[in-house]
Phi, psi and omega in degrees: 000359180301324177295354179256004186234147169223167178246146176216154170228133164280117189283165189312311184295326184287321179295317184297325180280356179089017187271358190298312182296320182293324179290308178301322173305310180303324176292312178295316179296336182271013173087011182268143172259135179272121186270321175208146178204139171206153177262134182203170169232131185274137170289174175296312178302318179287315173302321174303314180286323179297318181260022184306329179302335180262006190307330188268352181279149178297340184268002187300315184295318177296318181300313179299316180298315181296313187284351175253012185284336183185179184292152173242161168246122183256142184209150161250131183241153186228138181179145175300142187052045189300312180305308188283321180295323181289313178304326175292320182292321185282327184086180181300155180304317183271113179298342176288335179259005184278151181290150176299142182075010174272156181304313181299319179302313191274334190234341184277146180271322186201180171299325177286312182254079191254034173055325181219146166264139165223139186297145179260003177204164172294319179303311177294329174300315180300304181300312182297314178298324184283341176295324184263330189231139168274165181304321182288356176256009176246127182234000000 
């Protein structure tokens, strides 16, 4: 069933601006079922571990600082073709290039502060979801 699940985070600036409910509503209206969800705040060490794949990239330090700057909402979503369909729902990383009606077009501030994270593959969805949730937290 892993290919029917994806992982997402509503990022610090979107949570701070009060967009959590509206973004979750878009997910549900998009046909996704919330399997697990929690509001939490990453420490710099936790953000560093989560984004370790980007450690060699020049934006890594900024990303870690940003993702640990405030609360996030982490969730596992379920739907047929979850990863691909969710990536379509959230839109391009750069909100100026995102399609009308996508989450990033409507809620993101910039390419760096783009409101939501969405897993880019079934494998990463499983890894990322497991970082935040144990099996007993998914319903």
